[in-house]
C-alpha positions in Angstrom: -68.5 13.4 -48.7 -68.9 17.1 -48.4 -66.1 19.5 -49.2 -66.0 23.0 -47.7 -63.4 25.7 -47.2 -61.8 26.3 -43.8 -63.5 29.7 -43.7 -66.9 28.2 -44.3 -66.2 25.5 -41.7 -65.2 28.1 -39.1 -68.2 30.3 -39.8 -70.6 27.3 -39.6 -68.8 25.1 -37.1 -71.8 24.1 -35.0 -73.9 23.2 -38.1 -71.0 21.2 -39.6 -70.5 19.3 -36.4 -74.2 18.5 -36.3 -74.1 17.2 -39.8 -71.2 14.9 -38.9 -72.7 13.8 -35.6 -76.3 13.4 -36.4 -76.2 12.3 -40.0 -72.8 10.6 -40.2 -71.6 12.9 -43.0 -67.9 13.1 -43.6 -66.6 16.7 -44.3 -63.4 17.4 -46.0 -62.0 20.9 -45.1 -59.8 22.7 -47.6 -57.5 25.6 -47.0 -56.3 27.5 -50.1 -57.9 24.8 -52.3 -55.9 22.0 -50.7 -57.2 19.2 -48.4 -56.4 20.2 -44.9 -58.5 18.1 -42.5 -61.5 15.8 -42.3 -64.3 15.7 -39.9 -65.8 12.3 -39.2 -68.2 10.8 -36.7 -66.9 9.3 -33.5 -68.0 5.9 -34.9 -65.9 6.3 -38.0 -62.9 7.4 -35.9 -63.3 4.3 -33.7 -63.5 2.1 -36.8 -60.4 3.7 -38.2 -58.5 3.2 -35.0 -59.6 -0.5 -34.9 -58.3 -1.0 -38.4 -55.0 0.7 -37.6 -54.7 -1.5 -34.5 -55.3 -4.7 -36.6 -52.7 -3.6 -39.1 -50.2 -2.9 -36.4 -50.8 -6.3 -34.8 -50.3 -8.0 -38.2 -47.0 -6.1 -38.7 -45.9 -7.0 -35.2 -46.6 -10.7 -35.7 -44.7 -10.7 -39.0 -41.7 -9.0 -37.3 -41.8 -11.6 -34.5 -41.9 -14.4 -37.0 -38.7 -13.2 -38.7 -35.5 -15.0 -37.8 -33.3 -12.0 -37.3 -33.7 -10.6 -33.9 -31.5 -8.3 -31.8 -31.2 -9.0 -28.1 -32.0 -6.4 -25.5 -28.4 -6.6 -24.2 -27.1 -5.8 -27.7 -29.4 -2.8 -28.0 -28.4 -1.5 -24.6 -24.7 -1.9 -25.5 -25.1 -0.2 -28.9 -26.9 2.8 -27.3 -24.6 2.9 -24.3 -27.5 2.3 -21.9 -25.5 0.2 -19.4 
């Protein structure tokens, strides 16, 4: 992974994007010496989103398997939605 300053990223934005897009490089952008953002390829982003979706599905299945549930009627009453 390449690390560059925000100033350098701004000055060379087209070239940085080309490196990410064409070569699959990941670029970490720092502001004031601290990590601020990352540039990744669209393929990497889609993979990350897929992994997040799978994690969310596992968490939802686990929550549904738990015994303690609250009915919709109870939620509406508690929030005065009736």
